[in-house]
C-alpha positions as CSV (number, residue, x, y, z in Angstrom):
1,X,0.1,0.3,0.3
2,X,1.4,3.2,-0.8
3,X,-0.5,5.8,0.5
4,X,0.8,8.3,2.7
5,X,-0.6,9.5,6.3
6,X,0.5,12.7,6.5
7,X,-1.6,14.4,3.9
8,X,-4.2,16.3,5.6
9,X,-8.1,15.0,5.0
10,X,-9.9,17.7,2.8
11,X,-12.9,19.4,3.2
12,X,-15.9,19.3,0.6
13,X,-15.7,22.4,-0.9
14,X,-11.5,21.8,-1.5
15,X,-12.4,18.4,-3.4
16,X,-15.0,20.3,-5.2
17,X,-12.5,23.0,-6.3
18,X,-9.3,20.6,-7.3
19,X,-12.0,18.7,-9.6
20,X,-13.9,21.8,-10.7
21,X,-11.8,21.8,-13.8
22,X,-13.6,18.4,-14.7
23,X,-16.8,20.4,-15.6
24,X,-14.4,22.3,-18.5
25,X,-12.4,19.3,-19.8
26,X,-15.4,17.6,-20.2
27,X,-17.6,20.3,-22.0
28,X,-14.3,19.6,-25.0
29,X,-14.9,15.7,-24.7
30,X,-19.0,15.7,-24.6
31,X,-18.8,18.1,-27.6
32,X,-16.5,16.6,-29.5
33,X,-18.2,12.9,-28.8
34,X,-21.8,14.0,-29.2
35,X,-20.4,16.5,-32.7
36,X,-17.3,14.7,-34.2
37,X,-19.1,11.9,-36.5
38,X,-22.1,14.7,-37.5
39,X,-19.2,17.6,-38.6
40,X,-17.1,14.7,-40.7
41,X,-20.0,13.5,-42.2
42,X,-21.4,17.0,-43.1
43,X,-17.8,18.0,-44.4
44,X,-18.6,14.8,-46.8
45,X,-17.1,11.5,-45.0
46,X,-18.8,8.0,-45.7
47,X,-19.3,6.0,-42.2
48,X,-16.6,3.5,-43.1
49,X,-14.6,6.6,-43.2
50,X,-15.1,7.6,-39.9
51,X,-13.3,5.7,-37.5
52,X,-9.9,6.3,-38.9
53,X,-10.8,10.2,-39.0
54,X,-11.8,9.8,-34.9
55,X,-7.8,8.0,-34.5
56,X,-6.4,12.0,-33.7
57,X,-8.4,11.1,-30.2
58,X,-6.8,7.7,-28.8
59,X,-3.4,8.3,-31.0
60,X,-3.1,11.9,-28.9
61,X,-3.7,10.0,-25.7
62,X,-0.8,7.7,-26.9
63,X,1.7,10.4,-27.0
64,X,0.8,12.7,-25.1
65,X,-0.4,11.7,-21.9
66,X,2.3,9.8,-20.3
67,X,4.8,12.5,-21.7
68,X,2.5,14.9,-19.6
69,X,2.2,12.3,-16.6
70,X,6.0,12.3,-16.4
71,X,6.9,15.9,-16.9
72,X,4.4,17.1,-14.1
73,X,5.9,14.1,-12.1
74,X,8.9,16.0,-12.5
75,X,7.8,19.5,-12.2
76,X,7.6,21.8,-8.9
77,X,7.4,25.7,-9.1
78,X,7.0,27.3,-5.7
79,X,3.6,29.5,-6.8
80,X,1.9,27.4,-9.4
81,X,3.3,23.4,-8.2
82,X,3.3,20.5,-10.1
83,X,-0.2,19.6,-12.0
84,X,-1.5,22.8,-12.3
85,X,1.2,24.4,-15.2
86,X,-0.4,21.5,-17.4
87,X,-4.0,22.6,-16.2
88,X,-3.4,25.7,-17.9
89,X,-1.7,25.5,-20.5
90,X,-4.0,22.4,-21.9
91,X,-6.7,24.6,-21.5
92,X,-6.0,27.5,-23.5
93,X,-4.8,25.5,-26.4
94,X,-8.2,23.3,-25.6
95,X,-10.7,26.8,-26.1
96,X,-8.5,27.9,-28.9
97,X,-9.4,24.0,-30.7
98,X,-13.2,24.4,-29.9
99,X,-13.5,27.8,-31.4
100,X,-11.4,26.2,-34.7
101,X,-13.3,23.3,-35.0
102,X,-16.9,24.1,-35.9
103,X,-15.2,26.7,-39.2
104,X,-13.7,23.8,-40.7
105,X,-14.1,24.3,-44.4
106,X,-12.9,21.1,-45.4
107,X,-12.5,17.4,-44.1
108,X,-8.9,17.6,-44.2
109,X,-9.3,20.8,-41.6
110,X,-11.9,19.6,-39.1
111,X,-9.1,16.2,-38.8
112,X,-6.4,18.4,-38.1
113,X,-8.3,20.5,-36.0
114,X,-9.4,17.0,-33.9
115,X,-5.7,16.7,-33.4
116,X,-5.1,20.4,-32.0
117,X,-7.9,19.6,-30.0
118,X,-7.3,16.4,-28.4
119,X,-3.2,17.0,-27.8
120,X,-4.5,20.2,-25.5
121,X,-7.3,18.1,-24.0
122,X,-4.7,15.8,-23.0
123,X,-2.7,18.0,-21.5
124,X,-5.0,19.5,-19.4
125,X,-6.8,16.0,-18.5
126,X,-4.2,13.4,-17.7
127,X,-2.9,15.5,-14.3
128,X,-6.3,15.4,-13.4
129,X,-6.0,12.0,-12.2
130,X,-3.0,11.9,-10.6
131,X,-3.8,15.2,-8.8
132,X,-6.1,12.8,-7.1
133,X,-3.2,10.8,-5.9
134,X,-1.1,13.5,-5.5
135,X,-3.5,15.5,-2.4
136,X,-5.6,12.8,-1.1
137,X,-4.8,9.6,1.5
138,X,-6.6,6.5,0.4
139,X,-9.7,7.3,2.6
140,X,-10.4,10.0,0.4
141,X,-9.4,8.5,-3.3
142,X,-12.6,7.1,-3.7
143,X,-14.6,10.1,-3.0
144,X,-12.1,12.6,-4.9
145,X,-12.2,10.2,-8.2
146,X,-16.4,10.3,-7.7
147,X,-16.3,13.8,-7.4
148,X,-14.5,14.0,-11.0
149,X,-16.9,12.1,-12.0
150,X,-19.6,14.3,-10.5
151,X,-18.7,17.4,-12.7
152,X,-17.6,15.2,-15.9
153,X,-21.4,13.9,-15.7
154,X,-22.2,17.5,-14.9
155,X,-20.4,18.8,-17.8
156,X,-21.6,16.7,-20.0
157,X,-25.3,17.0,-20.0
158,X,-24.9,20.9,-20.3
159,X,-22.5,20.3,-23.6
160,X,-24.7,17.7,-24.9
161,X,-27.6,19.9,-24.9
162,X,-26.2,22.9,-26.7
163,X,-27.1,22.6,-30.0
164,X,-31.0,21.2,-29.2
165,X,-30.5,24.7,-26.7
166,X,-29.6,26.6,-29.4
167,X,-32.2,25.1,-31.6
168,X,-35.3,24.6,-29.7
169,X,-34.7,28.0,-27.3
170,X,-32.8,30.2,-28.7
171,X,-34.2,29.6,-32.6
172,X,-30.8,29.1,-34.1
173,X,-30.5,27.6,-37.0
174,X,-29.7,23.7,-36.8
175,X,-29.5,22.8,-40.9
176,X,-27.0,24.6,-43.3
177,X,-25.8,24.1,-47.1
178,X,-24.5,21.3,-47.9
179,X,-20.4,21.1,-46.7
180,X,-20.9,23.9,-43.6
181,X,-21.5,23.4,-40.0
182,X,-24.8,24.2,-38.6
183,X,-24.7,27.5,-36.5
184,X,-26.5,25.5,-33.6
185,X,-23.2,23.5,-33.8
186,X,-21.1,26.3,-34.3
187,X,-22.3,28.7,-31.3
188,X,-22.0,25.3,-29.1
189,X,-18.7,24.9,-29.5
190,X,-17.8,28.5,-28.8
191,X,-19.7,28.3,-25.6
192,X,-18.0,25.5,-24.8
193,X,-14.5,26.9,-25.8
194,X,-15.4,29.8,-23.3
195,X,-16.7,27.4,-20.6
196,X,-13.5,25.1,-20.2
197,X,-11.1,27.5,-19.8
198,X,-12.8,29.3,-17.2
199,X,-13.9,26.1,-15.2
200,X,-10.1,25.1,-15.6
201,X,-9.1,28.3,-14.0
202,X,-11.1,27.9,-11.5
203,X,-9.3,25.1,-10.4
204,X,-5.6,26.5,-11.2
205,X,-6.6,29.5,-8.6
206,X,-8.5,27.7,-5.9
207,X,-6.6,24.5,-5.2
208,X,-3.2,24.3,-3.8
209,X,-0.9,21.6,-4.5
210,X,1.6,19.6,-1.7
211,X,4.9,19.7,-2.2
212,X,7.4,16.7,-2.6
213,X,8.1,15.3,1.2
214,X,11.8,15.4,0.4
215,X,12.5,18.2,-1.7
216,X,16.4,17.8,-2.1
217,X,16.1,14.1,-3.1
218,X,13.3,15.3,-5.6
219,X,15.5,17.8,-7.0
220,X,18.1,14.8,-7.6
221,X,16.0,12.8,-9.5
222,X,14.8,15.7,-11.4
223,X,18.2,16.5,-12.3
224,X,18.9,13.1,-13.9
225,X,15.6,12.7,-15.1
226,X,16.4,15.8,-18.1
227,X,16.3,14.7,-21.8
228,X,13.2,13.6,-23.8
229,X,15.0,10.5,-24.6
230,X,15.4,9.6,-21.2
231,X,12.3,10.3,-20.1
232,X,10.9,8.4,-23.6
233,X,13.2,5.3,-21.8
234,X,11.4,5.4,-18.8
235,X,8.1,5.3,-20.2
236,X,8.8,2.8,-22.3
237,X,10.6,0.6,-19.8
238,X,7.7,1.4,-16.9
239,X,5.9,-1.6,-18.9
240,X,7.8,-4.3,-17.3
241,X,7.4,-2.7,-13.9
242,X,3.7,-2.7,-13.5
243,X,2.3,-3.5,-10.5
244,X,-0.2,-6.5,-11.0
245,X,-3.1,-4.7,-10.1
246,X,-1.8,-2.5,-13.2
247,X,-1.8,-5.4,-15.7
248,X,-5.1,-6.9,-14.7
249,X,-6.9,-3.6,-14.9
250,X,-5.5,-2.9,-18.8
251,X,-7.1,-6.2,-19.9
252,X,-10.5,-4.8,-18.8
253,X,-10.0,-1.2,-19.6
254,X,-9.4,-3.1,-23.2
255,X,-12.5,-3.4,-24.2
256,X,-14.1,-1.1,-22.0
257,X,-12.7,1.7,-23.9
258,X,-13.6,-0.6,-27.6
259,X,-17.0,-0.3,-26.9
260,X,-17.2,3.2,-25.6
261,X,-15.2,3.8,-29.0
262,X,-18.1,2.1,-31.3
263,X,-20.5,4.4,-29.5
264,X,-18.9,7.5,-29.9
265,X,-18.3,6.9,-33.6
266,X,-20.9,5.5,-34.8
267,X,-24.1,6.5,-32.4
268,X,-25.6,9.3,-35.0
269,X,-25.6,6.7,-38.0
270,X,-27.4,4.2,-36.0
271,X,-30.3,6.8,-34.6
272,X,-30.5,8.3,-38.2
273,X,-30.8,5.8,-40.0
274,X,-32.7,3.1,-37.6
275,X,-34.6,6.0,-36.0
276,X,-35.0,9.0,-38.1
277,X,-35.0,7.1,-41.8
278,X,-32.1,8.7,-43.1
279,X,-28.1,8.3,-43.9
280,X,-27.9,11.6,-45.8
281,X,-25.7,13.5,-43.5
282,X,-26.8,17.0,-45.6
283,X,-30.7,16.5,-44.7
284,X,-32.7,18.3,-42.2
285,X,-33.3,15.0,-40.4
286,X,-30.1,14.4,-39.9
287,X,-29.0,16.9,-38.5
288,X,-32.3,16.5,-35.9
289,X,-30.7,13.3,-35.5
290,X,-27.4,14.7,-34.2
291,X,-29.3,16.7,-32.0
292,X,-30.9,13.9,-30.5
293,X,-27.9,11.9,-30.0
294,X,-26.9,14.8,-27.9
295,X,-30.2,14.7,-25.5
296,X,-29.4,11.2,-25.1
297,X,-25.6,11.5,-24.3
298,X,-26.6,14.0,-22.2
299,X,-28.9,11.4,-20.2
300,X,-26.1,9.1,-20.0
301,X,-24.3,11.9,-18.5
302,X,-26.7,13.2,-15.7
303,X,-27.1,9.9,-14.8
304,X,-23.1,9.1,-14.4
305,X,-23.2,12.3,-11.9
306,X,-26.0,11.2,-10.0
307,X,-24.1,7.7,-9.9
308,X,-20.8,9.2,-8.8
309,X,-21.9,9.3,-5.5
310,X,-23.9,6.3,-5.2
311,X,-21.5,3.9,-6.8
312,X,-18.9,4.7,-3.6
313,X,-21.4,3.8,-1.2
314,X,-21.9,0.6,-2.9
315,X,-18.6,-0.1,-3.3
316,X,-18.3,0.3,1.0
317,X,-21.0,-2.4,1.2
318,X,-19.8,-4.6,-1.5
319,X,-16.4,-4.3,-3.3
320,X,-15.2,-1.5,-5.8
321,X,-14.5,-4.7,-8.2
322,X,-18.2,-6.0,-7.6
323,X,-19.5,-2.6,-8.6
324,X,-17.9,-1.8,-11.3
325,X,-18.6,-5.4,-12.6
326,X,-21.8,-5.1,-12.8
327,X,-22.0,-1.8,-14.0
328,X,-20.4,-3.1,-16.9
329,X,-22.9,-5.9,-17.6
330,X,-26.0,-3.2,-17.6
331,X,-23.8,-1.2,-19.7
332,X,-23.0,-3.6,-22.4
333,X,-26.6,-5.4,-22.4
334,X,-27.9,-1.3,-22.7
335,X,-25.2,-0.5,-25.6
336,X,-26.7,-3.4,-27.7
337,X,-30.5,-3.1,-27.1
338,X,-30.1,0.2,-29.2
339,X,-29.8,-1.9,-31.9
340,X,-33.1,-3.0,-31.8
341,X,-34.7,0.2,-30.8
342,X,-36.6,2.6,-33.5
343,X,-38.3,5.0,-31.4
344,X,-36.8,8.0,-30.2
345,X,-37.9,8.2,-26.9
346,X,-37.7,4.8,-25.7
347,X,-33.8,5.6,-26.8
348,X,-33.3,7.1,-23.6
349,X,-33.6,3.3,-21.4
350,X,-30.6,1.9,-22.2
351,X,-28.7,5.3,-21.7
352,X,-29.2,4.7,-18.2
353,X,-27.8,1.8,-18.3
354,X,-24.7,3.2,-20.3
355,X,-24.3,6.5,-17.4
356,X,-24.2,3.5,-15.0
357,X,-21.3,2.1,-16.8
358,X,-19.7,5.2,-17.6
359,X,-20.0,6.4,-13.9
360,X,-17.5,3.4,-12.8
361,X,-15.4,3.9,-15.6
362,X,-14.2,7.1,-14.1
363,X,-14.2,5.8,-11.3
364,X,-13.9,2.8,-10.0
365,X,-10.7,1.4,-12.0
366,X,-8.8,4.8,-11.1
367,X,-9.5,4.2,-7.2
368,X,-8.1,0.5,-7.7
369,X,-5.0,1.7,-9.1
370,X,-4.4,4.4,-7.0
371,X,-3.6,2.9,-4.5
372,X,-1.4,0.1,-6.2
373,X,1.0,2.9,-7.3
374,X,4.0,5.0,-5.4
375,X,3.2,8.1,-4.6
376,X,6.1,9.6,-6.2
377,X,5.5,8.1,-9.8
378,X,1.6,8.4,-9.6
379,X,0.9,10.7,-12.6
380,X,3.8,8.7,-14.5
381,X,1.6,5.9,-13.8
382,X,-1.2,7.5,-14.3
383,X,-0.1,8.3,-17.8
384,X,1.3,4.5,-18.7
385,X,-2.2,3.1,-18.1
386,X,-3.7,5.2,-20.3
387,X,-1.9,3.2,-23.1
388,X,-4.5,1.0,-22.3
389,X,-7.5,3.3,-22.9
390,X,-6.2,4.6,-26.3
391,X,-4.4,1.5,-27.7
392,X,-8.1,-0.2,-28.2
393,X,-9.2,2.9,-29.5
394,X,-6.5,3.3,-32.1
395,X,-7.0,-1.3,-33.2
396,X,-11.2,-0.4,-33.3
397,X,-10.6,2.6,-35.5
398,X,-8.2,0.5,-37.8
399,X,-10.7,-2.2,-37.5
400,X,-14.5,-0.9,-37.7
401,X,-14.4,0.3,-41.4
402,X,-13.4,-2.9,-42.6
403,X,-16.1,-4.6,-40.1
404,X,-18.9,-1.9,-41.2
405,X,-18.3,-2.6,-45.1
406,X,-17.8,-6.1,-45.3
407,X,-19.7,-7.7,-42.5
408,X,-22.3,-5.3,-41.5
409,X,-23.4,-4.3,-45.4
410,X,-22.4,-0.3,-44.3
411,X,-25.4,-0.8,-41.7
412,X,-24.1,1.5,-38.6
413,X,-26.4,0.6,-36.2
414,X,-25.1,-2.9,-36.0
415,X,-21.7,-1.7,-34.4
416,X,-23.5,-0.9,-31.5
417,X,-23.9,-4.4,-30.2
418,X,-20.2,-5.2,-31.1
419,X,-19.8,-2.2,-28.8
420,X,-22.1,-3.9,-26.2
421,X,-20.7,-7.0,-26.4
422,X,-17.1,-5.6,-25.8
423,X,-18.1,-4.3,-22.3
424,X,-19.6,-7.6,-21.7
425,X,-16.1,-9.3,-21.9
426,X,-14.4,-6.3,-19.9
427,X,-17.3,-7.3,-17.2
428,X,-16.3,-10.8,-17.1
429,X,-12.4,-9.4,-16.9
430,X,-13.0,-7.6,-14.0
431,X,-13.1,-11.0,-11.7
432,X,-10.2,-11.6,-12.3
433,X,-8.7,-7.8,-11.0
434,X,-7.0,-8.0,-7.3
435,X,-8.5,-5.1,-5.8
436,X,-5.7,-5.4,-2.7
437,X,-5.9,-1.8,-1.1
438,X,-7.8,-1.7,2.1
439,X,-11.7,0.1,1.9
440,X,-12.4,2.5,4.2
441,X,-14.5,1.8,6.5
């Protein structure tokens, strides 16, 4: 066990302030998840091209998160601390990308901006996971990750609903000429970029950081860790030194994120095809389907925000592993059932199950993992664990286009069954995870 007994117990509002930045970060992710396929399709992408265009998201995570985790572990500024400089600079560039994305004039431009957006979001997001391990002892770590999950859910609800809010309540157009992003989507991204920056700045200016316990040893290790070559060697060498629990969670994470990636890419096309009866991305019906998917994603995000505070209670009564396994199974069945639903109102029901899974995915694995990691390498190992979030998405991005083209006859809805099955496999693999950290009583 690697927790520290010297860390002060934080109040509710201290947990609130240190996690509030995730409210803004999720505006970026939620707008991306609900609208990127819609933007690509509007700019002329075919359904089987979407997975490759989406590769920016996992590929930038693969490149950026371990490096940022390593660098933030070896950073200390008397005023800005260890993680907060990365929060700040990542937020500035992510906000800029959110303003640029809906102004893309061509498919290649949207793809380039997506790379920029994801790189910047990863710079600000990755240190937030390590932030919990830095500041909280074992008894508060699950609560810390749950607070992050709460803000992720709240941010995602609002961000996912923005196109519908602009369309239905503010009278902004939801359709546009061929190859042009609708104003409802454009204004949603502008709002998201603004909220992203302000929310992260809230955490930067209201949360403090604990200095290294032994500053002399920290400075000595930092002086030995200079150089990109050394950093890359350390990062890649970490695969052979992963704790047992981290290896077990890696298998769970692989199938979890194949399922999620499938959902984010193909829900819009699936709902347009199965419920709104169109595959024409330039039609009003397709854009209406895009807004409805935003509402669906808001439902699962809202459920996750509420579940964030219920799941830790259930984990204390049973175990974190049991809760995670149950939530993944419910999410898998729910996602697969979307294929059979042809009424738009009924689509909200499976989103409840997906929301339970999403809440657990954002809380339980990180809480289990944090207790098995050495405190001074928290950012490094959290970044390394991200390989098992992004590698499955890269594999899915390469394979899904072939599957939908040659096995599913171009029917996007069938891929959601595949995604649901992947979440069920992840649930089974959770049985084999060792959660050796004592649960708080």
